[in-house]
Residue frames as qw, qx, qy, qz and C-alpha x, y, z in Angstrom:
[[0.335, 0.007, -0.455, 0.825, 15.28, -77.70, 54.15],
 [0.080, -0.622, -0.674, 0.390, 13.01, -75.71, 56.44],
 [0.002, -0.497, -0.008, 0.867, 13.38, -72.24, 54.78],
 [0.015, -0.076, -0.719, -0.690, 11.80, -73.38, 51.49],
 [0.070, -0.580, -0.811, 0.004, 8.30, -73.66, 52.92],
 [0.038, -0.737, -0.294, 0.608, 7.98, -70.00, 54.01],
 [0.051, -0.372, 0.449, 0.811, 9.35, -68.83, 50.63],
 [0.026, -0.241, -0.858, -0.454, 6.84, -70.93, 48.71],
 [0.066, -0.681, -0.684, 0.254, 4.01, -69.66, 50.85],
 [0.073, -0.634, -0.028, 0.769, 5.04, -66.05, 50.24],
 [0.000, 0.162, -0.641, -0.750, 5.18, -66.48, 46.45],
 [0.049, -0.435, -0.876, -0.204, 1.79, -68.14, 46.43],
 [0.069, -0.717, -0.488, 0.493, 0.27, -65.25, 48.39],
 [0.033, -0.510, 0.238, 0.826, 1.71, -62.64, 46.00],
 [0.022, -0.023, -0.793, -0.608, 0.49, -64.49, 42.91],
 [0.097, -0.563, -0.819, -0.050, -3.05, -64.77, 44.33],
 [0.144, -0.721, -0.394, 0.552, -3.36, -61.36, 45.98],
 [0.145, -0.348, 0.299, 0.877, -1.94, -59.20, 43.15],
 [0.074, -0.264, -0.720, -0.638, -4.56, -60.13, 40.47],
 [0.214, -0.671, -0.700, 0.113, -7.26, -59.69, 43.07],
 [0.210, -0.609, -0.154, 0.749, -6.02, -56.19, 43.85],
 [0.060, -0.117, 0.504, 0.854, -5.92, -55.29, 40.18],
 [0.145, -0.454, -0.793, -0.379, -9.47, -56.56, 39.66],
 [0.238, -0.692, -0.545, 0.408, -10.59, -54.59, 42.67],
 [0.137, -0.467, 0.095, 0.868, -9.10, -51.38, 41.23],
 [0.020, -0.088, -0.679, -0.729, -10.73, -52.03, 37.85],
 [0.263, -0.552, -0.749, -0.254, -14.15, -52.40, 39.41],
 [0.183, -0.284, -0.428, 0.838, -13.94, -49.32, 41.63],
 [0.022, 0.751, 0.598, 0.280, -17.22, -47.42, 41.67],
 [0.210, 0.084, -0.141, 0.964, -17.33, -43.62, 41.92],
 [0.129, 0.558, 0.583, -0.576, -20.03, -41.52, 43.56],
 [0.385, 0.728, 0.511, 0.247, -22.44, -39.83, 41.10],
 [0.105, 0.991, 0.038, 0.074, -20.99, -36.62, 39.67],
 [0.363, -0.794, 0.461, 0.156, -17.41, -37.47, 40.65],
 [0.913, 0.199, 0.288, 0.209, -16.51, -39.83, 37.82],
 [0.401, -0.465, 0.371, 0.696, -13.13, -39.02, 36.24],
 [0.555, 0.782, 0.151, -0.238, -13.44, -37.05, 33.01],
 [0.780, 0.106, 0.284, 0.548, -10.99, -37.76, 30.20],
 [0.188, -0.514, 0.129, 0.827, -8.96, -34.77, 29.00],
 [0.560, 0.712, 0.186, -0.379, -10.50, -32.89, 26.04],
 [0.720, 0.162, 0.463, 0.491, -9.27, -33.73, 22.59],
 [0.080, 0.857, -0.064, -0.506, -7.67, -30.59, 21.09],
 [0.817, 0.471, 0.219, 0.252, -6.89, -30.85, 17.38],
 [0.541, -0.288, 0.167, 0.773, -3.52, -29.48, 16.28],
 [0.221, 0.750, 0.028, -0.623, -3.56, -26.08, 14.53],
 [0.795, 0.551, 0.238, 0.092, -3.70, -26.21, 10.73],
 [0.643, -0.109, 0.216, 0.726, -0.45, -25.59, 8.87],
 [0.050, 0.711, 0.004, -0.701, 0.23, -22.04, 7.69],
 [0.620, 0.517, 0.518, 0.284, -0.87, -21.59, 4.06],
 [0.285, -0.406, 0.155, 0.855, 1.36, -18.92, 2.52],
 [0.072, 0.239, 0.633, 0.733, -0.60, -18.78, -0.74],
 [0.220, -0.719, -0.644, -0.138, -3.92, -18.26, 1.03],
 [0.366, -0.686, -0.233, 0.584, -2.41, -15.61, 3.26],
 [0.239, -0.190, 0.343, 0.888, -1.00, -13.75, 0.28],
 [0.024, -0.441, -0.700, -0.561, -4.37, -13.90, -1.51],
 [0.319, -0.791, -0.520, -0.045, -6.20, -12.36, 1.46],
 [0.119, 0.797, -0.171, 0.567, -3.50, -9.85, 2.32],
 [0.716, -0.670, 0.132, -0.148, -2.71, -11.56, 5.63],
 [0.536, 0.504, -0.609, 0.296, 0.75, -12.44, 6.90],
 [0.724, -0.325, -0.533, 0.293, 2.14, -14.14, 9.92],
 [0.399, -0.123, -0.282, 0.864, 3.86, -10.98, 11.08],
 [0.003, -0.857, -0.460, 0.231, 1.95, -7.98, 12.32],
 [0.385, 0.794, 0.091, 0.462, 2.45, -4.57, 10.78],
 [0.580, -0.460, -0.169, 0.651, 5.33, -2.57, 12.19],
 [0.096, 0.953, 0.032, -0.284, 6.16, 1.11, 11.90],
 [0.723, 0.038, 0.346, 0.597, 8.63, 2.04, 9.19],
 [0.063, 0.682, -0.186, -0.704, 10.10, 4.85, 7.13],
 [0.681, 0.403, 0.602, 0.104, 8.68, 4.24, 3.67],
 [0.060, -0.422, 0.423, 0.799, 10.02, 5.40, 0.31],
 [0.603, 0.543, 0.554, -0.184, 7.57, 5.73, -2.58],
 [0.094, -0.287, 0.548, 0.781, 7.98, 6.07, -6.34],
 [0.532, 0.564, 0.535, -0.335, 5.09, 6.77, -8.73],
 [0.050, -0.288, 0.587, 0.755, 5.03, 6.70, -12.53],
 [0.375, 0.482, 0.792, -0.010, 2.19, 6.83, -15.02],
 [0.177, 0.406, 0.456, 0.772, 0.35, 8.83, -17.69],
 [0.039, 0.464, 0.433, -0.772, -1.61, 12.01, -17.05],
 [0.158, 0.578, 0.632, 0.492, -4.57, 13.65, -18.79],
 [0.103, -0.255, -0.237, 0.932, -5.06, 17.42, -18.50],
 [0.158, 0.723, 0.669, 0.066, -8.36, 19.27, -18.91],
 [0.081, -0.733, -0.087, 0.670, -9.17, 22.81, -19.97],
 [0.571, 0.806, 0.150, -0.046, -9.08, 24.97, -23.09],
 [0.741, 0.082, 0.155, 0.648, -6.01, 25.38, -25.23],
 [0.131, -0.668, 0.033, 0.731, -4.30, 28.72, -25.62],
 [0.185, 0.439, -0.434, -0.765, -5.07, 30.48, -28.90],
 [0.541, 0.245, 0.801, -0.071, -7.91, 28.13, -29.93],
 [0.498, 0.752, 0.128, -0.413, -8.83, 30.44, -32.79],
 [0.254, 0.695, -0.597, -0.312, -5.68, 29.36, -34.66],
 [0.959, 0.093, -0.153, -0.220, -6.61, 25.66, -34.57],
 [0.071, -0.670, 0.730, -0.116, -3.66, 24.40, -32.53],
 [0.804, 0.021, -0.592, -0.049, -2.65, 20.78, -32.34],
 [0.378, -0.616, 0.458, -0.518, -2.80, 19.99, -28.63],
 [0.647, 0.023, -0.757, 0.086, -1.56, 16.87, -26.89],
 [0.540, -0.623, 0.111, -0.554, -3.31, 16.47, -23.54],
 [0.962, -0.248, -0.104, 0.054, -1.69, 13.19, -22.50],
 [0.148, 0.805, -0.504, 0.277, 1.56, 13.56, -20.60],
 [0.721, 0.028, -0.625, 0.297, 3.76, 11.82, -18.05],
 [0.476, -0.766, 0.129, -0.412, 3.58, 12.02, -14.26],
 [0.723, 0.094, -0.575, 0.371, 6.32, 10.98, -11.80],
 [0.447, -0.781, 0.107, -0.422, 6.70, 11.32, -8.05],
 [0.567, 0.119, -0.680, 0.449, 9.11, 10.56, -5.23],
 [0.482, -0.676, 0.004, -0.557, 8.00, 10.63, -1.61],
 [0.296, 0.147, -0.817, 0.472, 8.75, 9.62, 1.93],
 [0.626, -0.486, -0.236, -0.563, 6.15, 8.49, 4.46],
 [0.180, -0.307, 0.796, -0.490, 5.91, 7.32, 8.04],
 [0.639, -0.141, -0.650, -0.387, 4.10, 4.00, 7.90],
 [0.364, -0.398, 0.547, -0.640, 2.52, 3.68, 11.33],
 [0.092, 0.037, 0.983, -0.155, 1.03, 0.65, 13.06],
 [0.401, 0.515, 0.549, -0.522, -2.40, 2.09, 12.36],
 [0.565, 0.498, 0.601, 0.268, -4.13, 2.75, 9.05],
 [0.198, 0.975, 0.093, 0.025, -3.28, 6.48, 8.66],
 [0.746, -0.136, 0.134, 0.638, 0.19, 7.42, 7.36],
 [0.085, 0.931, -0.018, -0.355, 1.55, 10.97, 6.86],
 [0.761, 0.170, 0.341, 0.525, 3.79, 11.64, 3.86],
 [0.052, 0.814, -0.149, -0.559, 5.63, 14.32, 1.90],
 [0.721, 0.286, 0.539, 0.329, 5.93, 14.00, -1.89],
 [0.043, 0.641, -0.284, -0.712, 7.51, 15.94, -4.75],
 [0.673, 0.416, 0.608, 0.071, 6.02, 15.40, -8.22],
 [0.001, 0.425, -0.414, -0.805, 6.73, 16.43, -11.78],
 [0.578, 0.501, 0.635, -0.105, 4.13, 16.39, -14.56],
 [0.063, -0.178, 0.516, 0.836, 4.68, 17.08, -18.24],
 [0.422, 0.409, 0.603, -0.539, 1.07, 17.94, -18.84],
 [0.598, 0.694, 0.394, -0.075, 0.55, 19.15, -22.38],
 [0.282, -0.390, 0.428, 0.765, 2.21, 20.41, -25.53],
 [0.525, 0.663, 0.534, -0.013, 1.02, 21.72, -28.86],
 [0.325, -0.075, 0.361, 0.871, 1.58, 23.92, -31.87],
 [0.293, 0.793, 0.449, -0.289, -0.37, 26.78, -33.43],
 [0.479, 0.322, 0.366, 0.730, 0.12, 28.52, -36.78],
 [0.100, -0.727, -0.286, 0.616, 0.13, 32.24, -35.99],
 [0.482, 0.732, 0.331, 0.350, -0.69, 34.74, -38.74],
 [0.347, 0.285, -0.092, 0.889, 0.98, 38.09, -39.23],
 [0.348, -0.813, -0.457, -0.099, -0.14, 40.53, -36.54],
 [0.172, -0.945, 0.155, -0.230, 0.92, 43.12, -34.00],
 [0.766, -0.521, 0.344, 0.152, 3.47, 40.63, -32.68],
 [0.098, -0.591, 0.641, 0.481, 5.23, 40.60, -36.04],
 [0.482, 0.284, -0.683, -0.469, 5.53, 38.11, -38.81],
 [0.899, -0.158, 0.058, -0.405, 3.54, 34.93, -38.56],
 [0.315, 0.445, -0.834, 0.079, 5.02, 31.54, -37.84],
 [0.739, -0.241, -0.624, -0.077, 4.71, 28.34, -35.81],
 [0.331, -0.621, 0.405, -0.584, 4.15, 28.75, -32.06],
 [0.630, -0.027, -0.764, 0.140, 5.30, 25.82, -29.90],
 [0.476, -0.586, 0.207, -0.622, 3.73, 25.56, -26.44],
 [0.606, -0.009, -0.768, 0.207, 4.45, 23.35, -23.45],
 [0.528, -0.635, 0.091, -0.556, 2.88, 23.10, -19.99],
 [0.603, 0.070, -0.717, 0.342, 4.78, 21.55, -17.04],
 [0.515, -0.712, 0.038, -0.475, 4.16, 21.50, -13.31],
 [0.380, 0.183, -0.774, 0.471, 6.09, 20.69, -10.16],
 [0.632, -0.591, -0.246, -0.438, 4.06, 19.72, -7.07],
 [0.216, 0.237, -0.748, 0.580, 5.11, 19.72, -3.42],
 [0.647, -0.387, -0.280, -0.593, 2.43, 18.07, -1.30],
 [0.064, -0.156, 0.858, -0.485, 2.27, 16.97, 2.35],
 [0.683, -0.143, -0.258, -0.668, -0.70, 14.75, 3.09],
 [0.508, -0.224, 0.760, -0.337, -2.02, 11.51, 4.53],
 [0.524, 0.083, -0.734, -0.425, -2.98, 8.08, 3.24],
 [0.629, -0.187, 0.530, -0.538, -5.40, 5.59, 4.79],
 [0.269, 0.165, -0.915, -0.251, -5.39, 1.83, 4.19],
 [0.699, -0.002, 0.377, -0.607, -8.74, 0.03, 4.38],
 [0.902, 0.131, 0.410, 0.033, -8.13, -3.63, 3.52],
 [0.640, 0.079, 0.419, 0.639, -6.56, -3.33, 0.05],
 [0.195, 0.868, 0.318, 0.329, -8.10, 0.07, -0.67],
 [0.514, -0.258, -0.135, 0.807, -5.75, 3.03, -0.24],
 [0.080, 0.929, 0.345, 0.107, -7.13, 6.57, 0.10],
 [0.551, -0.031, -0.014, 0.834, -4.95, 9.64, -0.39],
 [0.010, 0.950, 0.293, 0.107, -5.42, 13.35, 0.35],
 [0.595, -0.166, -0.014, 0.786, -2.85, 16.14, 0.08],
 [0.106, 0.970, 0.215, 0.044, -2.69, 19.92, 0.07],
 [0.617, -0.335, 0.160, 0.694, 0.40, 21.77, -1.08],
 [0.217, 0.808, -0.088, -0.541, 1.52, 24.06, -3.84],
 [0.796, 0.373, 0.379, 0.289, 2.40, 23.80, -7.51],
 [0.145, -0.608, 0.335, 0.705, 4.99, 25.50, -9.69],
 [0.666, 0.567, 0.485, 0.007, 3.31, 25.79, -13.09],
 [0.221, -0.505, 0.429, 0.715, 5.56, 26.68, -16.03],
 [0.660, 0.658, 0.353, -0.077, 4.24, 27.61, -19.49],
 [0.396, -0.408, 0.478, 0.670, 6.86, 27.78, -22.25],
 [0.590, 0.753, 0.224, -0.185, 6.42, 29.39, -25.66],
 [0.481, -0.287, 0.507, 0.655, 8.79, 29.20, -28.60],
 [0.498, 0.817, 0.215, -0.198, 8.21, 31.55, -31.49],
 [0.768, 0.468, 0.032, 0.436, 10.60, 32.03, -34.41],
 [0.393, 0.536, -0.256, 0.702, 13.70, 33.54, -32.88],
 [0.271, -0.510, 0.353, -0.736, 12.24, 33.96, -29.37],
 [0.522, -0.233, -0.810, 0.133, 11.66, 31.83, -26.26],
 [0.324, -0.474, 0.193, -0.796, 9.33, 32.91, -23.48],
 [0.471, -0.249, -0.833, 0.145, 8.06, 31.34, -20.25],
 [0.394, -0.555, 0.095, -0.727, 5.69, 32.25, -17.45],
 [0.390, -0.031, -0.854, 0.343, 5.57, 30.78, -13.95],
 [0.536, -0.533, -0.054, -0.653, 2.75, 30.61, -11.41],
 [0.231, 0.118, -0.868, 0.424, 2.79, 29.21, -7.85],
 [0.599, -0.360, -0.125, -0.704, -0.81, 28.41, -6.86],
 [0.522, -0.235, 0.716, -0.400, -2.12, 26.14, -4.14],
 [0.565, 0.172, -0.697, -0.407, -2.79, 22.59, -5.30],
 [0.667, -0.218, 0.545, -0.460, -4.84, 19.75, -3.85],
 [0.359, 0.248, -0.861, -0.263, -4.79, 16.03, -4.57],
 [0.765, -0.103, 0.408, -0.488, -7.26, 13.20, -4.04],
 [0.330, 0.381, -0.828, -0.247, -6.35, 9.61, -4.82],
 [0.878, -0.098, 0.270, -0.382, -7.90, 6.16, -4.81],
 [0.270, 0.529, -0.796, -0.119, -5.60, 3.15, -5.03],
 [0.959, -0.121, 0.007, -0.254, -5.75, -0.63, -4.86],
 [0.295, -0.628, 0.719, 0.032, -2.96, -2.76, -3.45],
 [0.877, 0.312, -0.267, -0.251, -2.05, -5.60, -5.83],
 [0.788, 0.173, -0.488, 0.332, 1.11, -6.84, -4.09],
 [0.398, -0.787, 0.284, -0.376, 2.17, -6.81, -0.44],
 [0.843, 0.050, -0.450, 0.289, 5.26, -8.73, 0.61],
 [0.635, -0.466, -0.380, 0.485, 7.41, -8.24, 3.67],
 [0.289, -0.574, -0.038, 0.765, 9.03, -4.88, 2.80],
 [0.020, -0.103, 0.505, 0.856, 7.61, -4.04, -0.62],
 [0.377, 0.550, 0.651, -0.362, 4.17, -3.02, -1.85],
 [0.102, 0.038, 0.564, 0.819, 2.71, -2.21, -5.26],
 [0.293, 0.575, 0.556, -0.525, -0.47, -0.18, -5.81],
 [0.206, 0.395, 0.570, 0.691, -2.46, 0.93, -8.83],
 [0.091, -0.571, -0.434, 0.691, -3.82, 4.43, -8.28],
 [0.189, 0.682, 0.439, 0.554, -6.06, 7.01, -9.91],
 [0.343, -0.460, -0.311, 0.757, -5.43, 10.58, -8.73],
 [0.163, 0.870, 0.361, 0.294, -7.13, 13.93, -9.22],
 [0.474, -0.275, -0.105, 0.830, -4.95, 17.05, -9.03],
 [0.136, 0.866, 0.401, 0.267, -6.29, 20.59, -9.11],
 [0.396, -0.244, -0.107, 0.879, -4.59, 24.00, -9.05],
 [0.180, 0.826, 0.533, -0.014, -7.44, 26.52, -9.33],
 [0.165, -0.828, 0.072, 0.532, -5.10, 29.51, -9.20],
 [0.121, -0.409, 0.648, 0.631, -3.53, 28.42, -12.48],
 [0.736, 0.336, 0.008, -0.588, -6.77, 27.01, -13.95],
 [0.377, 0.379, -0.834, -0.142, -5.25, 23.52, -14.21],
 [0.791, -0.164, 0.431, -0.402, -6.91, 20.18, -13.53],
 [0.525, 0.411, -0.708, -0.232, -5.56, 16.78, -14.46],
 [0.926, -0.238, 0.174, -0.237, -5.85, 13.08, -13.69],
 [0.137, 0.569, -0.810, -0.047, -3.14, 10.48, -13.33],
 [0.973, -0.062, -0.016, -0.221, -3.30, 6.69, -13.62],
 [0.205, 0.720, -0.634, 0.194, -0.13, 5.34, -12.09],
 [0.864, -0.141, -0.454, 0.166, 1.73, 2.48, -10.48],
 [0.286, -0.823, 0.319, -0.373, 2.92, 3.26, -6.96],
 [0.798, 0.087, -0.527, 0.278, 5.91, 1.32, -5.62],
 [0.418, -0.787, 0.222, -0.397, 6.48, 1.48, -1.87],
 [0.796, 0.092, -0.522, 0.293, 9.33, 0.02, 0.14],
 [0.612, -0.787, -0.058, 0.046, 10.42, 0.10, 3.79],
 [0.421, 0.707, -0.406, 0.398, 13.75, 1.86, 4.20],
 [0.090, 0.288, -0.741, 0.600, 13.95, 1.57, 8.00],
 [0.608, -0.453, -0.593, -0.271, 11.72, -0.51, 10.29],
 [0.173, -0.458, 0.495, -0.718, 10.91, 0.43, 13.89],
 [0.738, -0.195, 0.418, -0.493, 10.06, -2.39, 16.29],
 [0.169, -0.206, 0.954, 0.136, 9.94, -6.14, 15.84],
 [0.600, 0.009, -0.492, -0.631, 7.62, -8.26, 13.74]]
């Protein structure tokens, strides 16, 4: 029939013209400087390594402000002369130090705090001879101190610096046969500390700290070597 010839001609034209058009597009030349540039190859970011981050003190989340509770416990060593050294007392200079505190942990590296501490500093015995005080006997002595100290801490990498100025309540107790006596002094006291952070997880931190405490008004100086546990009670802001 007559309509088959135009249809065959049309199909033949398409089959010949289409490959020619494709070849023409493949051989298109571009002016110098205007050649198409392939998109840059951007490698995917490396996976997050939690162990490496913990080792370097880095975390995914940034530091947020929080209300921090601290607890400190460790031994103490007191310096100075013993009372009644002429009677050869047995003096124990190693005691126990404990502290509870609250701090505002800011987004920056300086944090203010308020802490209350108790230190059982020293104890000893002395054999007292007969004298104006009466018959001789064994004198038991004990030295304790309470400390109330506002101050600041500063975190530099894993190093933690501490400075505080407050007051101390120094209590000296004496027990003599049949009698108990005590004296109390309230001098100013200062503290300087150097700590190292050994553990830092999301809301808990553990430091090892050496601290110097001095109360010149009571002639008392001692050092502490303690573990400091810190935890976020309330967080402000989002991580």
